[in-house]
N, C-alpha and C positions, 0 to 999 in steps of 0.2 A: 585432620592434618591439612594445613594450608598448602597451596601450591609451592610456596617457597620451601617449606619444611620437607615436602615430598621430594622436591628436586635435590635438596641437600642429602636426603636419605639415599637417593639414587647415586649421588656423587660419592658417598661413602661406600656403597656397594661396588662401584666401579673399581675401587682399590682392593676390595676383598674377593679376589678371584676364586678362592676356595668355596665361596658361597654361590657362585654363579649357577651351577647346574641345578641346585635345589630351589633356586629362586626363579627359574624359567617360567613356571606357571604364574607366579606373581607378576613378573614383567609382562607376560602376555596379557594379563588382565588389565594392565595399564594402557593397552592399545585402544581401549574404549574410553579413556579419560577425556574430559571436555577440553583440556588444555593441550594445544599443539606442542608446547614446550615439553610437557611431560611425555606425550606420545613419542616425540622425537627422541627424547632421552631413552625411553624404553626400547625403541627400534635400534638405537645404537648399541645398547647393552645386549639385546637379543642377538645382534650380529656378532658381537665379540664373544658371547657365550657359545654361539653356534659354530664359531671357528674351532673352538676346543671340544665342544660337545654337539656336533652336528645332528646326531641321531636323536638327542634329547630335545632338540628344538624343531624337529621335523614336522610335528603335527601343527606347529604354529606358522609354518612357512606360508600357507595360503593367506593367513591374516596379515603377515608382513608384506607379502606381495601386493595385497589389495591397496596399500598406500602408494604404490607406484602410479595409481590413477588419481591421486589427491590433487586438488587445485592449489594446495599449499606447497610451494617449492621446497620448503624445509623438510616436509614429510616425504616428498618424492626422493629428495637427496638421501635421507637416512634409510629409506626402504631399499633403494638401489645399492647403497653401501652395505647394508646388512645382508642382502642376497649374495653380494660378492664375497663377504667374509665367510658366510656359511658354505658357499660354493667352493671356497678354498679348502674348507675342512672336509667336505664330501660333495662333489659335484652332483651325484645322482639325487641328492636331497632337494636341489633347486633346479634340476634339469628342465622341468616343465616350464620354467619361467625365463630360461636363459635367452632364447631367441628374442623375446620381447624386450630385453634390456637394451637392444641396439637402437631402439627409437630414442633413447635418451642422449645419444650422441648429438642429436639436433634439438635438444630441449631449449626452450627460450631462456631458461635460467642458467647462468654460468656455473653456479655451484652444483647443479644437477649434472651438467656435462662433465664437470670435474669428478663427481662421484662415479659416473659411468666409467671413466678411465680407471679410477681406483679399483672399482669392482672387477673390471676386466683384468687388471694386473693380478689381483688376488686369484681369480679363477685360472688364469693362464699359468700361474706358478706351478700348479700340479696337473693341469690338463691343457697344455699348450696347443695340441693338435686341433682343438676346436676352432682355432682362430685362423687356420690356413686360408680360408676363403673370405675372411672379413677384414683383411688389412686395409683396403681402401677406405673403410670407415675411419680408421685411425689416422690415415694419411690426411684426410680432410681436417681432422682436429689439429694437425700441425699448423694449419693456417687460421686457427681460431682468432677472432679479433680481441679476445680478452686475455690479458697476460697470464693470469693464474691458470687458465686452461692450457695455454700454449706452454707454460712452464712444466706442466705435468705430462703433456702429450708425448714427448719422447720417451717417457719412462716405460710405457707399454712396449715400445720397441726394444728397450734395454732388457726387460723381463723376457721377452720372446727371443731376443738375440742370444741370450745365454743358452736357450734350450732348442730353438729352431732358427738358427741364423739365416737359413734360406728364406724365411718369411720376411726378413728385414732387408736383404740385399737389394730388392727392387726400389727401395726408398733411400738408398745410400746418398744419392745426389742431393735430395732435399735435406737430409740430416746434416750433410757436410755444409750446405749453404747456411743452415741455421746455426751450426756450431761456429762458423766463422764470422757471420755478419748480423745475426739477430740483435736487435736493440736491447734485449733483456739478457743480463749476464747469466741468470739461472737457466734460461732457455739454451744458451750457448753451452753451458756445462752439461746439462742433461742430454743434449744432442750428441755431444762428444762421448758421453758415457754409453749411449746407445750404440754408437759406431764401434767402440772398443769391445762392448759385450758381444757383438756379432762378429768380431774379428776383422773388422773393416778398417781400412786406412782412414785416418781423420781428414785427409785432404787428397785431392786428386794429384798424383805426381806430376 
């Protein structure tokens, strides 16, 4: 099977969720494929399958996590995202790797920083208390120089604002500033959404 055919096969599998659990061993075998594109797709699918079947993917988590150290930004991005999805399904399954995810807040690649935010949102959805002492990391991402990162950065505040508004209150001033004056419309909208989720006024009276 050519790389193109294999990628198409994985695309078909993406749509057939009822097959995900039984195909986890096959997907894990593709992590040793020579193509970064195939490995990246396998990582993505393992993350999606792991959200629904976290215990079924548990034995493959070390292999998934090993790609966090890849020199290829695409593989780091997909590995971080996969750990986030699996961690949303069952945090204990990825707990051993959770602390190490925070280094990706400063990754040189913007897509990896973006995946770190997504992964954190996923994990925080069901285990928000983990983030009580880590909010400064996300505050720094509100100042990211890349628009697509800054567009997503308020979303972790929205996720946590719904569950633990006290985590978000110290950053209300920055979120208000962004909601009113950021040059990017999506950043303004997401910042406002974070304030509303935490029950905070959108502007200082």
